[in-house]
C-alpha atoms as one frame of an Amber mdcrd trajectory, in Angstrom:
protein
 217.857 -15.403 -30.359 219.845 -12.415 -29.809 221.688 -11.460 -26.451 221.262
  -8.625 -24.322 221.864  -5.103 -26.469 224.786  -3.841 -25.144 224.765  -1.001
 -22.323 224.470   2.355 -24.669 228.532   3.745 -23.016 229.555   0.542 -23.794
 233.033   1.230 -25.511 233.599   5.052 -23.496 236.180   5.236 -21.637 236.277
   7.523 -18.657 239.347   8.192 -16.082 238.020   9.220 -12.843 240.600  11.452
 -10.904 238.055  13.500  -8.643 237.360  13.088  -5.205 233.963  13.732  -3.021
 231.318  14.058  -4.322 230.443  15.073  -7.834 232.885  14.486  -9.674 233.066
  10.297  -8.931 229.566   9.980  -8.955 229.207  11.815 -12.390 231.370   8.477
 -13.237 229.242   6.378 -11.343 226.052   7.603 -13.694 228.362   6.978 -17.092
 229.374   3.787 -15.581 225.986   2.483 -14.489 225.320   2.934 -18.552 228.316
   0.849 -19.379 231.190   3.224 -20.005 234.604   1.601 -18.746 235.362   3.453
 -15.932 238.723   3.741 -14.540 239.116   5.035 -10.599 242.815   6.584 -10.289
 243.331   7.137  -6.258 246.568   8.265  -4.960 248.546   5.275  -3.256 248.662
   6.228   0.245 245.416   8.372   0.448 242.375   6.803  -1.030 239.209   8.131
  -2.159 238.166  10.016   1.462 234.187   8.233   0.899 236.072   5.183   0.856
 235.798   6.028   4.796 232.696   8.630   5.123 229.478   7.472   6.781 228.645
   3.863   8.839 231.489   1.079   7.801 231.126  -2.791   8.254 233.841  -4.960
   9.031 235.837  -1.717   8.232 234.748  -1.284   4.612 232.549   1.793   3.831
 229.396   0.969   2.581 229.125   4.677   0.198 232.095   3.834  -1.711 230.168
   0.592  -2.446 227.801   2.678  -4.194 230.091   5.179  -5.185 232.794   2.852
  -6.247 229.862   0.776  -8.325 230.677   0.074 -11.962 234.736   0.908 -11.878
 237.703  -0.323 -11.759 240.577   0.955  -9.313 243.917   1.523  -9.900 246.644
   3.734  -7.608 249.169   6.330  -9.282 250.473   9.523  -7.937 250.413  11.870
 -10.422 252.435  14.304  -8.391 255.525  12.905  -9.840 257.193  11.813 -12.510
 256.048   8.295 -13.141 252.942   9.328 -12.159 252.769  11.655 -15.443 253.800
   9.571 -17.845 251.709   6.496 -16.731 248.330   9.326 -16.995 249.289  10.570
 -20.185 249.262   6.822 -21.528 246.142   6.281 -20.215 244.646   9.558 -21.555
 245.806   8.981 -25.113 242.749   6.054 -25.490 240.318   7.719 -23.168 237.409
   9.699 -24.006 236.930  11.518 -20.784 238.487  12.367 -18.113 236.765  13.920
 -14.963 238.896  15.577 -12.352 238.172  17.687  -8.865 242.013  19.582  -7.969
 241.873  23.106  -7.335 242.252  25.205 -10.295 246.269  24.859 -11.824 246.774
  21.722  -9.848 246.697  19.619 -13.085 249.027  22.240 -14.744 251.143  21.765
 -12.017 251.784  18.304 -12.710 252.090  18.789 -16.529 248.750  17.019 -16.624
 246.900  20.315 -18.075 244.170  20.633 -20.840 247.421  21.305 -23.479 249.457
  18.211 -22.712 246.513  16.113 -22.548 244.887  17.603 -25.222 248.458  17.234
 -27.046 248.458  13.233 -26.426 244.714  12.877 -27.628 242.560  15.817 -29.182
 239.434  13.506 -28.864 239.528  13.989 -25.107 236.670  15.640 -23.195 238.256
  16.918 -19.845 235.437  17.557 -17.240 236.508  19.895 -14.683 234.303  19.632
 -11.149 235.147  22.390  -8.757 233.398  24.467  -6.270 234.021  27.841  -8.044
 234.979  26.817 -11.422 238.231  27.684 -12.946 238.338  31.337 -12.613 237.076
  33.867 -10.755 237.826  35.723  -7.365 236.965  32.498  -5.949 238.210  29.889
  -8.013 241.132  28.601  -5.676 239.412  28.344  -2.737 238.799  25.200  -1.388
 234.872  24.250  -2.477 232.683  21.827  -0.815 228.605  21.441  -1.954 227.524
  22.825   1.949 229.268  25.724   0.590 226.897  25.472  -2.852 224.161  25.229
  -0.330 224.693  27.997   1.522 225.745  30.788  -1.569 222.656  29.619  -4.215
 220.151  30.810  -1.913 219.021  27.449  -0.936 220.004  27.368   2.443 218.069
  31.295   2.425 214.978  29.462   1.812 214.826  26.039   3.602 213.537  26.223
   7.365 210.764  28.170   9.088 210.137  31.480   8.837 211.335  32.064  12.531
 214.164  29.885  12.398 217.702  29.402  10.780 218.713  29.033   7.246 218.225
  25.210   7.191 221.751  22.970   5.245 220.373  19.674   3.940 221.486  16.676
   5.747 223.228  15.111   2.682 224.905  15.905  -0.380 222.219  17.735  -2.529
 224.531  20.397  -4.385 226.885  17.734  -5.238 224.474  15.245  -6.967 223.131
  17.758  -8.391 226.135  19.097  -9.977 226.874  15.091 -10.577 223.896  15.028
 -12.801 224.469  18.171 -14.716 227.815  17.134 -15.271 227.349  13.204 -16.751
 224.967  16.220 -19.334 227.562  18.395 -19.838 230.278  15.448 -20.597 227.784
  13.698 -22.565 227.081  16.903 -24.820 230.597  17.497 -25.129 231.385  13.631
 -26.962 228.124  15.032 -29.338 229.991  18.008 -30.155 233.043  15.924 -31.109
 230.899  13.728 -33.271 230.584  17.277 -35.493 234.325  18.328 -34.782 236.417
  15.544 -33.896 237.897  17.867 -31.322 237.107  17.190 -27.417 236.932  20.374
 -25.130 237.251  21.167 -21.245 234.088  20.655 -19.487 234.269  23.939 -16.449
 231.719  22.914 -14.016 231.232  24.560 -10.682 229.255  23.380  -8.135 227.578
  27.036  -6.853 225.542  26.859 -10.651 223.871  24.074 -10.883 221.715  24.356
  -8.028 220.836  27.632  -8.503 219.685  26.373 -11.725 217.284  24.404 -10.099
 216.048  27.023  -7.336 214.266  28.272 -10.290 212.958  31.577 -11.329 214.348
  33.989  -8.050 216.676  35.757 -10.050 214.523  36.728 -12.351 211.627  37.628
  -9.768 214.303  39.442  -7.787 215.833  41.424 -11.062 211.754  42.494 -12.024
 210.080  42.980  -9.136 212.826  43.028  -6.369 211.088  40.019  -4.928 212.954
  38.405  -2.436 211.560  34.684  -1.429 211.299  34.086   2.065 211.376  30.767
   4.430 208.248  29.498   4.208 208.913  25.650   6.459 206.587  23.347   4.517
 204.157  26.034   2.845 204.749  27.397  -0.878 204.519  31.190  -1.852 202.634
  29.647  -5.227 200.079  27.286  -4.081 198.155  25.971  -1.013 197.433  23.915
   0.973 200.731  22.093   0.637 202.155  21.099   3.712 202.749  17.896   5.777
 200.224  16.697   8.069 200.070  14.473  11.118 197.396  11.482  11.117 195.433
  10.142  13.982 197.905   7.007  14.222 201.142   9.350  14.504 202.346   9.551
  11.094 202.886  11.848   8.313 201.714  12.674   5.240 202.440  15.527   2.351
 199.949  16.724   0.307 200.360  19.440  -3.405 197.876  21.426  -4.776 200.295
  22.826  -7.546 196.776  22.099 -10.372 193.593  24.023  -9.896 191.780  21.206
 -10.112 193.491  19.082  -7.605 193.349  21.715  -4.953 189.378  21.943  -5.524
 189.371  17.958  -5.016 190.967  18.255  -1.971 188.316  20.660  -0.494 185.836
  18.682  -1.558 187.175  15.637   0.234 187.694  17.185   3.467 184.360  18.482
   3.494 185.202  21.779   3.095 183.560  22.212  -0.723 182.199  26.309   0.030
 185.961  27.511  -0.203 186.029  26.944  -3.825 183.699  29.461  -4.591 185.573
  31.904  -2.394 187.730  35.030  -5.107 190.659  34.159  -3.542 190.596  30.788
  -4.464 191.078  30.858  -8.218 194.991  30.471  -8.293 197.846  28.972  -6.543
 199.087  32.513  -5.264 195.786  34.168  -3.855 195.238  30.292  -2.370 198.580
  30.781  -0.488 197.385  33.735   1.147 195.073  31.886   3.074 197.247  29.256
   3.666 196.401  29.326   7.435 192.581  28.747   6.657 193.402  25.892   4.497
 196.020  24.033   5.989 193.423  24.530   9.037 190.783  22.800   7.225 193.135
  19.716   5.589 194.929  19.600   8.597 191.918  18.638  11.193 190.134  16.253
   8.483 193.743  14.519   8.066 194.286  14.520  12.240 190.673  12.178  11.799
 192.354   9.379   9.419 195.060   6.882   9.776 197.923   7.288   7.228 196.577
   4.610   5.281 192.975   5.541   5.296 194.302   9.395   4.482 196.249   8.077
   1.646 193.474   5.979  -0.047 191.179   8.403   0.516 193.242  10.935  -1.477
 193.886   8.645  -4.114 189.996   7.841  -4.680 189.590  11.305  -5.077 192.584
  11.833  -7.293 193.786  14.534  -5.276 197.598  14.450  -4.633 199.171  12.819
  -1.397 202.098  10.462  -0.333 203.147   9.307   2.912 206.505  11.095   4.671
 208.547   7.815   4.199 211.711   7.352   6.171 214.372   5.152   4.515 212.651
   2.039   6.527 209.825   2.795   4.410 211.198   3.096   0.833 212.655   0.024
   1.176 209.519  -1.681   1.470 206.989   0.851  -0.609 205.594  -1.453  -3.332
 206.101   1.507  -6.436 209.573   1.738  -5.343 209.552  -2.379  -5.416 207.829
  -2.404  -8.553 210.220  -0.112 -10.452 212.907  -1.877  -8.663 214.365   1.612
  -7.339 216.349  -0.274  -4.718 218.064  -3.587  -6.228 220.355  -6.362  -4.674
 223.980  -6.855  -5.862 226.402  -9.556  -4.959 229.427  -8.231  -3.413 232.947
 -10.446  -3.329 233.679  -8.429   0.200 230.071  -7.670   2.251 227.796 -10.604
   0.255 224.365  -9.474  -1.277 223.772  -5.482  -1.001 220.794  -3.877  -1.432
 221.454  -0.198  -3.298 220.210   2.571  -5.553 219.352   1.304  -9.225 220.950
   2.798 -12.231 219.230   5.973 -12.710 216.664   5.913 -15.131 215.270   2.845
 -17.912 215.976   2.626 -21.334 213.699  -0.066 -23.216 216.340  -0.662 -25.821
 219.679  -0.842 -23.974 219.404  -0.349 -20.298 222.076   0.292 -17.983 222.804
  -1.989 -14.802 225.008  -2.572 -11.992 227.964  -4.951 -12.823 229.431  -4.730
  -9.485 229.641  -2.711  -6.291 232.876  -0.527  -4.997 235.996  -2.553  -5.184
 238.657  -2.425  -3.223 241.597  -0.007  -3.593 243.542  -0.222  -6.179 242.307
  -3.681  -7.224 243.008  -3.548 -10.952 246.246  -1.610 -10.877 248.215  -4.696
 -12.650 245.346  -5.332 -14.834 244.776  -2.077 -16.465 248.627  -1.203 -16.327
 249.656  -4.897 -18.058 246.868  -3.285 -20.773 248.817  -0.677 -21.492 251.824
  -2.861 -22.217 253.664  -2.997 -19.028 255.179  -6.333 -17.873 255.483  -7.409
 -14.270 258.969  -6.718 -13.466 257.868  -2.945 -14.895 255.031  -3.045 -12.446
 256.948  -3.986  -9.578 259.315  -1.616 -10.094 256.580   0.966 -10.527 255.506
   0.390  -6.788 259.231   0.334  -5.598 259.357   3.549  -6.520 255.447   4.317
  -4.619 254.680   5.582  -7.795 251.435   2.742  -7.951
């Protein structure tokens, strides 16, 4: 018998210089599939994600997720000692991910020219709010600003309410996955050319992409998508509806056949024969009537009964879960979407599993986020430094 297959990115080395949150999450995704990720943090200023959100026994829980599958080391990049060590690391590294303001690495003597000189095959992923050039390039950039600038907030919320921001790192997370794809694209290009390159990713751009054809609509029709709450201008019925036991369900009818099944299920089959029922856009013009039909039926049924009836009718419905429901949902359990990880600091932890399943070379969570600088000596010893040399660097506050 053969042993388990190596993860697909085994042998790939990644240095994560980034903080909060897009760059580090990109590195996490690469680490989940076998990359050797070295998280570099300032000796006196750890990644702020270690202190974001709730903690247990003084240990940040968000970091346990964001820092998983990463070895951690400390290094002050702003001085000559840190610069020299990073260049030595870069010489044997495939990918560096950073999110400093444009020009910061260059000021430290660690810009693309210096990095490329020590390792022509290196890929440098630069993840910033606004990109490396343009009038906003030097502004501090966070996901919230991208959610506002992209048009996302403008179309989110009730029609008579304010623009609405998501209560989590949406733009950062989208940018992280886009950066992981960009890095793998650059590595694929390296296979043909033998040369690395710079990835310039602005957090304001991937979220704009996932918002769909709004630029095209405006360019060709002058159409500006309004806020519609949970409704859609592209199909109806599409909304959340309250059940008889005080729970909520979401219904979607993007497909014409599903819309027809829903109307038959709720006892309003006559609506199918209306001239306007034949397309999602024209159905959306009659959303009030359709919402009333679906909402009245759902209001007479418990959540479980409504979901069961929709499932039998092959109509699209889902319960509106909070995190308690997610942790117990049988489909998530079957997929192992929330998996358990043993952690030496906190014991068993449950967190999101790797992003997707591969049949031949699957990814895995090897460990949760490690303490600040936990692997510094191991990494530097691998570079050939001796114990006294490492102690001297600590005394100089390089580490």
